[in-house]
C-alpha positions as CSV (number, residue, x, y, z in Angstrom):
1,M,-2.6,-54.4,112.4
2,D,-2.1,-58.2,112.0
3,G,-3.2,-60.2,109.0
4,A,-6.3,-61.7,110.7
5,M,-7.5,-58.3,111.7
6,R,-6.9,-56.9,108.3
7,K,-9.0,-59.7,106.6
8,Q,-12.0,-58.9,108.9
9,T,-12.0,-55.2,108.0
10,E,-11.4,-55.6,104.3
11,Q,-14.5,-55.2,102.1
12,K,-15.1,-57.7,99.3
13,R,-15.2,-55.9,96.0
14,A,-15.9,-56.9,92.4
15,R,-14.4,-54.8,89.8
16,L,-15.9,-53.9,86.4
17,N,-14.2,-51.6,83.9
18,L,-16.6,-50.1,81.3
19,S,-15.6,-48.5,78.1
20,L,-18.4,-46.8,76.2
21,N,-18.5,-46.2,72.4
22,L,-20.0,-42.8,72.1
23,S,-20.8,-43.5,68.4
24,A,-23.4,-46.1,69.5
25,P,-26.7,-44.4,70.4
26,H,-27.5,-46.5,73.5
27,Q,-24.0,-46.1,74.9
28,R,-24.0,-42.4,74.2
29,E,-27.4,-42.1,76.0
30,A,-26.0,-44.1,78.9
31,W,-23.0,-41.8,79.2
32,N,-25.2,-38.7,79.1
33,I,-27.1,-40.1,82.0
34,L,-24.0,-41.3,83.9
35,R,-22.2,-38.0,83.6
36,T,-25.0,-36.2,85.4
37,I,-24.4,-38.4,88.5
38,P,-21.7,-37.2,90.9
39,P,-18.5,-39.3,90.6
40,G,-18.8,-40.8,94.1
41,Q,-22.3,-42.0,93.5
42,R,-22.1,-43.6,90.0
43,T,-21.5,-47.1,91.2
44,D,-24.5,-47.1,93.4
45,A,-26.6,-45.4,90.7
46,V,-25.6,-48.0,88.1
47,C,-26.4,-50.9,90.4
48,R,-29.8,-49.4,91.3
49,M,-30.6,-48.9,87.6
50,I,-29.7,-52.4,86.7
51,C,-31.7,-53.9,89.5
52,K,-34.8,-51.7,88.7
53,G,-34.5,-52.7,85.1
54,Y,-34.6,-56.4,85.9
55,Q,-37.5,-55.9,88.4
56,R,-39.4,-54.0,85.7
57,E,-38.8,-56.7,83.1
58,D,-40.0,-59.3,85.7
59,L,-43.1,-57.3,86.3
60,L,-43.8,-56.8,82.6
61,D,-43.3,-60.6,82.0
62,G,-45.9,-61.3,84.8
63,I,-48.4,-58.8,83.3
64,R,-47.9,-60.3,79.8
65,R,-48.4,-63.8,81.2
66,V,-51.7,-62.8,83.0
67,I,-53.0,-61.0,79.9
68,R,-52.2,-64.1,77.7
69,E,-54.0,-66.4,80.2
70,E,-57.1,-64.1,80.3
71,L,-57.2,-63.7,76.5
72,H,-57.3,-67.5,76.1
73,S,-60.8,-67.5,77.6
74,V,-62.0,-64.5,75.5
75,E,-63.6,-64.8,72.1
76,L,-62.6,-61.8,69.9
77,V,-64.8,-60.6,67.1
78,S,-63.3,-58.3,64.6
79,A,-64.8,-54.8,64.3
80,K,-65.3,-55.4,60.5
81,G,-67.4,-58.5,61.1
82,K,-69.4,-56.8,63.8
83,N,-70.1,-53.8,61.7
84,E,-71.2,-55.9,58.8
85,Q,-73.6,-57.8,61.0
86,Q,-75.0,-54.6,62.4
87,K,-75.4,-53.2,58.9
88,A,-77.1,-56.3,57.6
89,G,-79.5,-56.3,60.6
90,D,-80.3,-52.6,60.1
91,V,-81.1,-53.2,56.4
92,D,-83.3,-56.1,57.3
93,D,-85.2,-54.1,59.9
94,S,-85.7,-51.1,57.6
95,V,-86.8,-53.3,54.7
96,L,-89.3,-55.1,56.9
97,G,-90.5,-51.7,58.3
98,F,-91.0,-50.4,54.7
99,L,-92.9,-53.5,53.6
100,L,-95.1,-53.4,56.8
101,G,-95.8,-49.7,56.0
102,L,-96.9,-50.5,52.5
103,Q,-99.1,-53.3,53.7
104,R,-100.8,-51.0,56.2
105,E,-101.3,-48.4,53.5
106,G,-102.9,-51.0,51.3
107,D,-105.3,-52.0,54.1
108,D,-106.4,-48.5,54.8
109,E,-107.2,-47.4,51.2
110,P,-110.4,-48.5,49.4
111,S,-109.7,-50.8,46.5
112,D,-110.8,-50.1,42.9
113,S,-112.1,-53.6,42.4
114,L,-114.9,-54.1,39.9
115,F,-116.6,-56.7,42.0
């Protein structure tokens, strides 16, 4: 086979040598995952994992951006403030109801006036 023919059939390859420190938790976890993959399929599996990881990060960044944009137009009220307002309103209503009841009782009963 001549040189020109050999160049056409050669595949371009990039080489990466990886040494994992099994004392490091993330690297030990990566090794535990990698060793379950058959040796002839590890390169492809690593490439897929890296690509999916970046796609997932891009998706999460997009979701975060949309949520931030939506939250800019929303007014948030703390639960504490809302509960205090409701309690104050409930007290006012009950006090007014009590006073109204007393007033009605006074109107129904005959008075002991001397006149």
